[in-house]
C-alpha positions as a printed Julia matrix, in Angstrom:
223×3 Matrix{Float64}:
 37.36  119.37  35.2
 35.34  118.0   38.11
 36.93  116.18  41.01
 37.06  112.39  41.09
 36.71  110.11  44.11
 37.97  106.52  43.93
 37.77  104.06  46.82
 39.14  100.89  45.18
 42.74  100.82  43.9
 45.74   98.48  44.08
 49.46   99.1   44.52
 52.49   96.81  44.34
 51.65   95.73  47.88
 49.39   93.26  46.06
 48.98   92.91  42.28
 49.26   96.55  41.21
 52.39   97.93  39.54
 52.77  101.29  41.29
 54.17  102.25  44.67
 51.74  104.22  46.83
 53.66  107.41  45.99
 53.34  106.72  42.27
 49.66  105.94  42.79
 49.1   109.36  44.29
 50.94  111.09  41.44
 48.66  109.44  38.9
 45.6   110.22  41.01
 46.54  113.9   41.1
 47.06  113.86  37.32
 43.49  112.59  36.96
 42.12  115.3   39.28
 41.3   113.04  42.21
 40.01  114.59  45.41
 40.24  111.32  47.38
 41.7   107.87  46.86
 41.69  104.64  48.85
 44.55  102.17  48.58
 42.81   98.81  48.97
 45.17   95.97  48.16
 44.02   92.35  47.86
 44.11   90.61  51.23
 43.55   87.34  53.01
 45.05   86.1   56.28
 48.47   85.65  54.65
 49.08   89.36  54.04
 46.47   91.5   55.77
 48.84   92.7   58.51
 51.6    93.44  56.0
 49.33   95.53  53.78
 47.68   97.62  56.46
 50.92   98.19  58.39
 52.7    99.46  55.28
 49.83  101.61  54.02
 49.47  103.25  57.43
 53.22  103.89  57.49
 53.01  105.5   54.04
 50.1   107.71  55.05
 51.72  108.7   58.34
 54.94  109.82  56.68
 53.86  111.1   53.28
 50.22  112.21  53.25
 51.05  115.55  54.88
 52.84  116.55  51.68
 49.7   116.13  49.56
 47.48  119.14  50.16
 44.64  118.57  47.7
 43.91  114.86  47.99
 42.68  112.68  50.85
 44.33  109.25  51.1
 42.75  106.3   52.9
 44.27  102.96  53.89
 42.13   99.94  53.18
 42.04   96.38  51.94
 40.04   94.32  49.5
 39.13   90.98  51.05
 39.61   88.67  48.09
 38.58   85.06  47.39
 38.48   84.08  51.08
 36.0    81.48  52.35
 32.82   83.56  52.57
 32.06   82.72  56.19
 35.38   84.36  57.16
 34.46   87.73  55.64
 32.88   89.29  58.72
 35.69   88.11  61.01
 38.38   89.37  58.65
 36.65   92.7   58.05
 36.42   93.27  61.8
 40.09   92.37  62.2
 41.07   94.78  59.43
 39.26   97.64  61.13
 40.82   96.74  64.48
 44.35   97.0   63.07
 43.74  100.31  61.35
 42.05   99.86  57.98
 39.82  102.82  57.24
 37.98  101.1   54.39
 37.1    97.45  53.89
 36.15   96.42  50.37
 35.02   92.9   49.53
 35.9    91.42  46.14
 32.42   90.56  44.93
 31.23   87.79  42.64
 32.43   89.16  39.3
 31.6    86.76  36.47
 35.19   87.01  35.18
 36.73   85.1   38.13
 35.9    81.97  40.18
 34.95   83.96  43.27
 33.54   81.68  46.0
 29.76   81.46  45.9
 27.95   83.4   48.65
 30.71   86.0   48.87
 28.12   88.7   48.13
 25.74   87.16  50.67
 28.22   87.25  53.55
 29.71   90.61  52.59
 26.44   92.54  52.79
 25.61   90.94  56.15
 28.79   92.18  57.83
 28.79   95.28  60.0
 32.44   95.9   59.13
 32.31   95.93  55.31
 32.09   99.32  53.6
 31.97   98.51  49.87
 30.94   95.46  47.86
 33.03   95.64  44.69
 31.95   94.39  41.24
 29.26   92.06  42.62
 28.44   90.41  39.29
 24.92   88.98  39.05
 24.05   90.02  42.58
 20.6    89.09  43.86
 17.99   91.67  44.78
 17.9    90.16  48.27
 21.58   90.98  48.74
 21.11   94.52  47.41
 18.33   95.06  49.96
 20.57   93.73  52.73
 23.35   96.1   51.64
 20.91   98.99  52.04
 20.04   97.83  55.56
 23.73   97.69  56.53
 24.67  100.94  54.76
 27.13   99.1   52.51
 27.95  100.86  49.25
 27.6    99.0   45.96
 30.27   99.47  43.32
 29.88  100.22  39.65
 33.3    99.53  38.19
 35.2   101.09  35.32
 37.47   98.03  35.07
 36.83   96.22  31.79
 36.99   92.66  33.1
 34.45   93.33  35.85
 32.16   95.87  34.14
 30.16   93.33  32.13
 27.39   93.25  34.75
 27.32   96.97  35.55
 23.86   97.32  34.0
 22.4    94.57  36.17
 24.04   95.96  39.31
 22.95   99.54  38.58
 19.35   98.56  37.84
 18.89   96.67  41.11
 20.8    99.22  43.16
 18.75  102.17  41.88
 15.48  100.26  42.21
 16.2    99.62  45.9
 17.84  102.98  46.72
 21.23  101.43  47.41
 24.16  103.81  47.63
 26.44  103.5   44.6
 30.09  104.44  44.14
 31.89  104.39  40.79
 35.38  102.99  41.39
 38.22  102.16  39.01
 39.91   99.09  40.55
 43.27  100.55  39.45
 46.15   98.13  38.89
 48.18  100.13  36.33
 48.4   103.79  35.27
 46.09  103.09  32.33
 43.33  102.07  34.73
 42.94  105.54  36.21
 39.64  107.09  35.2
 38.86  110.8   35.46
 35.42  112.22  36.22
 34.37  112.61  32.6
 35.22  109.04  31.6
 33.65  107.59  34.76
 30.5   109.61  34.03
 30.26  108.1   30.55
 30.7   104.59  31.94
 27.9   105.33  34.38
 25.66  106.42  31.52
 26.57  103.22  29.67
 25.46  101.27  32.74
 21.97  102.69  32.34
 22.18  105.33  35.07
 20.49  108.68  34.37
 22.49  111.91  34.35
 20.56  113.13  37.39
 21.38  110.01  39.38
 25.0   110.07  38.22
 25.58  113.57  39.55
 24.39  112.39  42.97
 26.43  109.17  42.74
 29.65  110.9   41.71
 29.43  114.1   43.75
 27.21  113.5   46.79
 27.75  109.81  47.58
 31.56  110.01  47.91
 31.23  112.81  50.45
 28.64  110.83  52.4
 30.95  107.84  52.31
 33.92  109.84  53.61
 31.77  111.22  56.42
 30.7   107.68  57.29
 34.2   106.21  57.51
 35.54  109.22  59.38
 32.81  108.85  62.01
 33.83  105.26  62.82
């Protein structure tokens, strides 16, 4: 079984059901090589989330030999013109990864969230961006922001649209699970099939699932 990389998951620090320790146990069961804990954040809880995730990683990560664990946040439903400011703040207080909760068609995400996310120098991943415009995909490429294809049912409805524009414009893609419960974990084989269902070729998927995560880890570790 090939190794899985997943940079968008949630614990009980926001709306997930697992503690970070439980999250890692399930990640190991699904043959993960790396996982990011990226709980939903706005200005009400951003300090709480990052402080507690960093404390978890400081005290427990040394006991996990075969999986890399990253502390992050998912900026969620905030006024779009606050995204850059909040992403910068998150990095300053220790977040390794900043995800922005993109304009999925299954939620009333504020309009222009995608627009402001891809124009920030502090955002790493735009998650489930819904019916994203080609202009915003091109801007993501310019800012080296990764575009997410999601395995989460409620957000995956536009995967084909996202994949088509991302591949056309050579955007970097990551396939993330948006874990909230144990059933949301997705091993390599299942994620690969979801990628195929999104219209991505096998050749491109191998690069997306094996090369891109390593490039992404190198990027965030260089910051």
